[in-house]
C-alpha positions as CSV (number, residue, x, y, z in Angstrom):
1,M,17.9,68.7,-45.7
2,K,14.3,68.9,-44.8
3,Q,13.4,69.1,-41.1
4,Q,11.3,66.2,-39.8
5,G,8.4,67.3,-37.8
6,S,5.1,65.7,-36.7
7,G,4.0,64.8,-40.2
8,P,4.2,61.5,-42.0
9,V,7.5,59.6,-41.7
10,P,9.4,59.5,-45.0
11,I,10.0,55.8,-45.9
12,A,11.8,54.6,-49.0
13,F,11.2,51.2,-50.6
14,V,14.1,50.1,-52.7
15,M,13.5,47.5,-55.5
16,S,15.5,46.2,-58.4
17,S,12.5,46.8,-60.7
18,C,8.7,46.5,-60.8
19,H,8.4,43.6,-63.1
20,A,5.9,40.9,-62.3
21,G,7.1,38.7,-59.5
22,G,6.3,37.5,-56.0
23,T,8.6,39.9,-54.2
24,E,7.5,42.8,-56.2
25,R,3.8,42.1,-55.6
26,Q,4.3,41.9,-51.8
27,M,6.3,45.1,-51.6
28,I,3.9,47.0,-53.9
29,E,0.9,45.9,-52.0
30,L,2.6,46.8,-48.7
31,L,3.5,50.3,-49.7
32,R,0.1,50.9,-51.2
33,R,-1.6,50.0,-47.9
34,L,0.5,52.1,-45.5
35,D,-1.5,54.9,-43.9
36,P,-0.6,58.1,-45.8
37,A,-1.3,60.1,-42.6
38,R,1.6,58.2,-41.0
39,W,4.0,57.3,-43.8
40,Q,5.2,59.3,-46.8
41,V,6.2,56.6,-49.3
42,H,9.1,57.0,-51.7
43,I,10.3,54.4,-54.2
44,A,13.8,53.9,-55.4
45,C,14.4,51.5,-58.3
46,I,17.7,50.3,-59.8
47,H,15.6,50.1,-63.0
48,A,12.3,52.0,-63.0
49,S,10.5,49.6,-65.3
50,G,8.1,46.7,-65.2
51,E,4.4,45.9,-65.5
52,W,3.6,47.1,-62.0
53,L,5.5,50.4,-62.0
54,S,2.4,52.5,-62.5
55,R,0.5,50.7,-59.7
56,A,3.4,51.3,-57.3
57,S,3.8,55.0,-58.4
58,E,0.2,55.8,-57.5
59,A,1.0,55.5,-53.8
60,A,4.4,57.3,-53.9
61,A,5.4,60.8,-53.2
62,S,8.4,60.3,-55.5
63,V,9.9,57.6,-57.7
64,K,13.6,57.7,-58.4
65,E,15.8,55.5,-60.6
66,F,19.4,54.7,-59.9
67,P,20.4,52.6,-62.9
68,F,23.5,50.5,-63.4
69,P,24.0,47.3,-65.5
70,A,26.1,45.3,-62.9
71,F,27.8,45.8,-59.6
72,R,31.2,45.9,-61.1
73,H,30.3,48.7,-63.5
74,P,31.9,52.1,-62.7
75,H,28.4,53.7,-62.6
76,V,27.7,51.9,-59.3
77,L,29.8,54.4,-57.3
78,L,28.0,57.4,-59.0
79,R,24.6,55.9,-58.3
80,T,25.5,55.2,-54.7
81,R,26.4,58.8,-54.2
82,E,23.2,59.9,-55.9
83,F,21.2,57.6,-53.6
84,I,22.9,59.0,-50.5
85,R,22.1,62.5,-51.6
86,W,18.5,61.6,-52.4
87,C,18.0,60.0,-48.9
88,R,19.2,63.2,-47.3
89,E,17.2,65.5,-49.5
90,Q,14.0,63.5,-48.8
91,S,14.8,63.1,-45.1
92,I,14.3,59.4,-45.4
93,A,13.8,57.9,-41.9
94,V,13.3,54.3,-43.0
95,V,14.7,52.4,-45.9
96,H,13.2,49.0,-46.7
97,T,15.0,47.0,-49.4
98,A,13.1,44.4,-51.4
99,D,15.6,41.9,-52.9
100,L,19.2,40.8,-53.2
101,N,20.3,43.5,-55.6
102,A,18.5,46.2,-53.6
103,N,19.9,44.8,-50.3
104,I,23.5,45.0,-51.7
105,F,23.1,48.4,-53.2
106,A,21.0,50.4,-50.8
107,L,21.7,49.1,-47.2
108,P,25.4,50.4,-47.0
109,A,24.4,53.6,-48.9
110,A,21.5,54.2,-46.5
111,A,23.8,53.8,-43.5
112,A,26.2,56.3,-45.1
113,A,23.3,58.7,-45.6
114,G,22.4,58.5,-41.9
115,V,19.0,56.8,-42.4
116,A,17.8,56.0,-38.9
117,V,16.1,52.6,-39.7
118,R,17.3,50.1,-42.3
119,I,15.2,47.0,-43.0
120,A,16.3,44.3,-45.4
121,N,14.2,41.5,-47.0
122,R,14.9,37.8,-47.4
123,R,12.2,36.2,-49.5
124,E,14.0,33.2,-51.0
125,I,16.2,30.3,-49.9
126,I,19.1,30.1,-52.3
127,P,17.9,29.6,-55.9
128,G,20.3,30.7,-58.7
129,R,22.7,32.6,-56.4
130,T,26.4,32.6,-56.9
131,R,28.7,32.4,-53.9
132,S,29.8,36.0,-54.6
133,Q,26.2,37.2,-54.5
134,I,25.6,35.4,-51.2
135,V,28.8,36.9,-49.7
136,A,27.9,40.4,-50.9
137,Q,24.4,40.2,-49.5
138,R,25.7,38.9,-46.2
139,A,28.0,41.8,-46.0
140,A,25.2,44.2,-46.8
141,Y,23.1,42.7,-44.0
142,Q,25.6,44.2,-41.6
143,F,24.1,47.6,-42.3
144,A,20.5,46.5,-41.6
145,H,18.8,46.7,-38.2
146,K,16.4,44.0,-39.1
147,I,16.3,41.4,-41.9
148,V,12.7,40.2,-42.5
149,A,12.1,36.7,-43.7
150,N,8.7,35.7,-45.2
151,C,8.8,32.2,-43.7
152,H,10.6,30.1,-41.1
153,A,12.6,28.4,-43.8
154,A,14.0,31.7,-45.0
155,A,14.8,32.7,-41.4
156,D,16.6,29.4,-40.9
157,R,18.7,30.2,-44.0
158,L,19.7,33.5,-42.5
159,R,20.9,31.8,-39.4
160,I,22.9,29.4,-41.5
161,E,24.5,32.5,-43.1
162,R,25.4,33.7,-39.6
163,V,22.9,36.4,-39.2
164,S,22.1,36.8,-35.5
165,A,18.7,35.7,-34.3
166,A,18.1,39.1,-32.7
167,R,18.3,40.8,-36.1
168,I,15.8,38.4,-37.8
169,A,12.1,39.0,-38.0
170,T,9.5,36.8,-39.7
171,V,6.5,38.3,-41.5
172,P,4.6,35.9,-43.8
173,N,3.4,37.1,-47.2
174,G,-0.1,38.5,-47.5
175,V,-3.0,38.0,-50.0
176,D,-6.4,39.5,-50.7
177,P,-8.7,36.5,-50.3
178,G,-11.7,38.3,-51.9
179,V,-9.9,38.8,-55.2
180,F,-9.1,35.1,-55.7
181,S,-12.1,33.4,-54.1
182,A,-14.2,31.4,-56.6
183,T,-17.2,29.1,-56.7
184,R,-15.8,25.8,-58.1
185,L,-17.9,24.3,-60.9
186,R,-18.7,20.6,-60.6
187,R,-16.8,19.2,-63.5
188,P,-14.1,16.6,-64.0
189,L,-10.8,17.8,-62.5
190,R,-8.7,17.9,-65.6
191,R,-7.2,21.4,-66.0
192,V,-3.9,21.7,-64.2
193,T,-2.4,25.2,-63.8
194,I,1.0,26.4,-62.6
195,V,1.6,30.1,-62.0
196,A,5.3,30.9,-61.7
197,N,8.0,32.7,-63.6
198,L,9.8,30.3,-66.0
199,Q,12.9,29.8,-64.0
200,P,14.8,26.5,-63.2
201,N,14.0,26.4,-59.5
202,K,10.2,26.4,-60.2
203,G,10.2,22.8,-61.4
204,H,8.3,23.2,-64.7
205,D,10.5,20.4,-66.1
206,V,9.2,18.0,-63.4
207,L,5.6,18.7,-64.4
208,I,6.4,18.1,-68.1
209,D,8.1,14.9,-67.2
210,A,5.1,13.8,-65.1
211,A,2.6,14.7,-67.9
212,P,2.9,11.4,-69.9
213,E,1.9,9.3,-66.9
214,I,-1.0,11.7,-66.1
215,L,-2.2,11.6,-69.7
216,R,-2.0,7.8,-69.7
217,H,-4.6,7.7,-67.0
218,F,-6.5,10.9,-68.0
219,P,-6.1,11.6,-71.7
220,D,-8.3,14.7,-71.5
221,A,-6.0,16.4,-68.9
222,R,-4.6,19.8,-70.0
223,F,-1.8,22.0,-68.5
224,D,-1.8,25.8,-68.4
225,V,1.7,27.3,-67.7
226,V,1.2,30.9,-66.7
227,G,4.3,33.1,-66.4
228,S,7.2,34.3,-68.4
229,G,10.9,33.8,-68.1
230,P,14.2,32.6,-69.6
231,E,13.3,28.9,-69.6
232,R,10.3,29.1,-72.0
233,T,12.0,27.8,-75.2
234,K,13.7,25.0,-73.3
235,L,10.5,24.0,-71.6
236,Q,8.5,24.0,-74.9
237,A,11.2,21.8,-76.4
238,R,11.0,19.4,-73.5
239,A,7.3,19.1,-73.8
240,A,7.7,18.3,-77.5
241,A,10.4,15.7,-76.7
242,Q,8.0,14.1,-74.2
243,G,5.3,14.0,-76.8
244,V,2.9,16.1,-74.6
245,A,3.2,19.5,-76.4
246,A,-0.5,19.4,-77.5
247,A,-1.6,19.2,-73.9
248,F,0.4,22.2,-72.8
249,A,-0.5,25.9,-73.2
250,F,2.4,28.3,-72.4
251,V,0.3,31.4,-72.0
252,G,3.1,33.8,-70.8
253,Y,2.5,36.6,-68.4
254,D,-1.2,37.2,-67.6
255,A,-2.3,40.1,-65.3
256,D,-5.6,38.3,-64.7
257,V,-4.4,35.5,-62.5
258,P,-7.7,35.3,-60.6
259,Q,-9.5,34.3,-63.9
260,R,-6.8,31.8,-64.6
261,L,-7.4,30.2,-61.2
262,R,-11.1,30.2,-61.7
263,D,-10.6,28.3,-64.9
264,A,-8.3,25.8,-63.2
265,D,-9.2,22.5,-61.5
266,V,-5.8,21.6,-59.9
267,F,-2.9,23.8,-59.0
268,V,0.7,22.5,-59.0
269,L,4.0,24.0,-57.9
270,P,6.8,21.4,-58.2
271,S,9.6,23.7,-57.1
272,Y,13.1,22.5,-56.2
273,T,13.4,25.4,-53.7
274,E,10.7,27.7,-52.4
275,A,10.1,30.3,-49.7
276,F,6.5,31.4,-49.2
277,P,5.0,31.5,-52.7
278,N,2.2,34.0,-53.5
279,A,0.9,31.7,-56.2
280,V,0.0,29.0,-53.6
281,L,-1.6,31.6,-51.3
282,E,-3.8,32.7,-54.3
283,A,-4.6,29.1,-55.3
284,M,-5.7,28.4,-51.7
285,C,-8.0,31.5,-51.9
286,A,-9.5,30.1,-55.1
287,G,-10.3,26.9,-53.3
288,L,-8.1,24.7,-55.6
289,P,-6.6,21.4,-54.6
290,I,-2.9,21.9,-54.5
291,V,-0.1,19.5,-55.4
292,A,3.4,21.0,-54.5
293,S,6.9,20.0,-53.5
294,G,7.5,19.5,-49.8
295,V,10.3,22.1,-49.6
296,G,11.0,25.4,-47.7
297,G,8.0,27.5,-46.8
298,L,5.6,25.1,-48.6
299,L,6.0,22.8,-45.6
300,E,4.6,25.7,-43.5
301,L,1.9,26.7,-46.0
302,V,0.5,23.4,-47.1
303,D,-0.7,20.8,-44.6
304,D,-0.1,17.5,-46.4
305,G,-3.4,15.6,-46.8
306,R,-5.5,18.4,-45.4
307,T,-5.0,21.6,-47.5
308,G,-3.0,19.9,-50.3
309,L,-0.7,17.1,-51.3
310,L,3.1,17.4,-50.9
311,V,5.6,15.4,-52.9
312,A,9.3,15.0,-53.0
313,P,11.0,17.6,-55.2
314,G,12.4,16.6,-58.6
315,D,10.3,13.4,-58.6
316,P,8.0,13.3,-61.7
317,R,6.5,9.9,-60.8
318,A,5.4,11.2,-57.3
319,L,4.0,14.3,-58.8
320,A,2.0,12.3,-61.4
321,H,0.7,10.0,-58.8
322,A,-0.5,12.9,-56.6
323,V,-2.2,14.7,-59.5
324,C,-3.9,11.5,-60.7
325,R,-5.1,10.9,-57.1
326,V,-6.9,14.2,-57.1
327,M,-8.2,13.8,-60.6
328,A,-9.6,10.4,-59.7
329,N,-11.3,11.5,-56.5
330,R,-13.5,14.6,-56.8
331,A,-14.4,14.4,-53.1
332,L,-10.7,14.6,-52.1
333,G,-10.1,17.6,-54.4
334,E,-13.1,19.4,-53.1
335,R,-12.1,18.7,-49.5
336,L,-8.5,19.9,-50.0
337,G,-9.7,23.1,-51.8
338,K,-12.3,23.9,-49.2
339,T,-9.9,23.5,-46.2
340,A,-7.2,25.5,-48.0
341,A,-9.6,28.4,-48.6
342,Q,-10.5,28.4,-44.9
343,D,-6.8,28.2,-43.7
344,V,-5.6,31.0,-46.0
345,Q,-7.8,33.6,-44.4
346,R,-5.1,34.2,-41.8
347,Y,-2.7,35.5,-44.4
348,S,-4.3,38.9,-45.2
349,Y,-2.6,42.0,-46.5
350,S,-3.9,44.0,-43.5
351,R,-2.2,41.6,-41.1
352,M,1.1,41.8,-43.1
353,T,0.9,45.6,-43.3
354,S,0.2,45.9,-39.6
355,S,3.2,43.7,-38.8
356,F,5.5,45.8,-40.9
357,E,4.2,49.1,-39.4
358,L,4.8,47.8,-35.9
359,L,8.3,46.8,-36.9
360,Y,9.1,50.2,-38.4
361,L,7.7,51.9,-35.2
362,A,9.7,49.7,-32.8
363,E,12.9,50.4,-34.7
364,L,12.2,54.2,-34.9
365,N,11.5,54.3,-31.2
366,R,14.6,52.3,-30.5
367,R,16.6,54.9,-32.4
368,G,15.0,58.0,-30.9
369,A,12.5,59.1,-33.6
370,P,11.2,62.7,-33.0
371,L,8.3,62.7,-30.5
372,G,5.9,64.2,-33.0
373,Q,6.5,61.3,-35.4
374,T,6.1,58.7,-32.6
375,H,2.9,60.2,-31.4
376,A,1.5,60.3,-34.9
377,L,2.4,56.7,-35.5
378,A,1.0,55.5,-32.2
379,S,-2.3,57.3,-32.4
C-alpha cells in the first residue's frame, strides 16, 4: 500500500456508468472541478461505458472497471475483492458513490478496505425501485459516514427510510449558468421542449395526452422530446393514437442541450416523481418559462407563479391549461423566464464543489487524516 503524505488526497468516485443522465452529469462536473493540488481523483465504474466517459477520464489519475451483470451473479464477489484490493493499492482516503448500484456495491467494500471516509449519494425519491433494491441500499447506507441528498425532498425520503438525521447532508445540484444563458427572440411561444430520459417517471405520457388540447387552441404548437430511453417506442405509439404524432419530434440523445434550449419557447417537465432535476436548472439559465409537476424537489426549485407554473402530477388537463396560459400571454412567459434566470444564479458548480470539499475535509478531520493532508486542504 502507498504511504499517504502531504500530497493530494486520493478520492474515488464510484458510478454505475458514464451514460448521459442527471446523476452522471453532476458527479462528472464535480470531479472535474476538484482542485488537483488537493485531490487525486480516481474513477471506479461498474461498467466503464457511456457518452461522458472520456470527459470524466480527463480529470482522473485512473479509471477502473468492476463489471458484473447483476448483484446475484457470482462475479459480484470477485469484483468486490478486486475493488477492496484496488482501494488499498491506490490508498483511497475518500470513496464517494454516485447512485443506487454504486451505493450497494462500493460502500460495504470500501469499509472492508479500510477507506477512512465513505460518502453516499441520494439523488432520487423512489422511481422504479423494487423493495429489494430499497432494502439493499438501506443496508449499504450503514457503511456510509454521510449520505448526501440533492434536495430536501430526497433528504426527507432518507429519514422515512430510517437514516439518522446526523448522517444526512444536503447539497443541491449545480449548473453553469453561462453555458445555457440565451437571449430570447420575440416570437410566438409555440415550441415546447422536454429534456429527460425516456423513463416512466418523467411523465412524457402526460405531455402527449395534453397535446390535443394545446393544439386545439394553438395549432402551430410543436413538441421537441430530447432524450433516449426504453419508453421511446411506447411514447411514439401513444402520440400516434392521440393523433398528435405530426406535432412531436422525438430527437433522441443530443449533446448540445444548450442549443435545444435556445430553440425552445416553453420548457415542460411533467414528472410523477422528481428530486432536483438538472434539466430544469438548465432551462432556468436559458430564461425559459417552465411548466412542471409540483412534486419533490421541483417544489423547492420552481416558485409557482414567479419562476414557473406548477401543476398536479399525472393531470393532462392541468398541464395543457398551464402551457396554453403561457402561450397566450407573452408577458407572463417573459416574466417567468427572466425571474427564473435570476434565481438560478445561486446554483453554481463552484458552490456545489465547495460544499462537497468542505464535507470531505470535515469527515477526514473527524477521522484523523494525516496532518500534512489536512494542512494542504485547509490552505
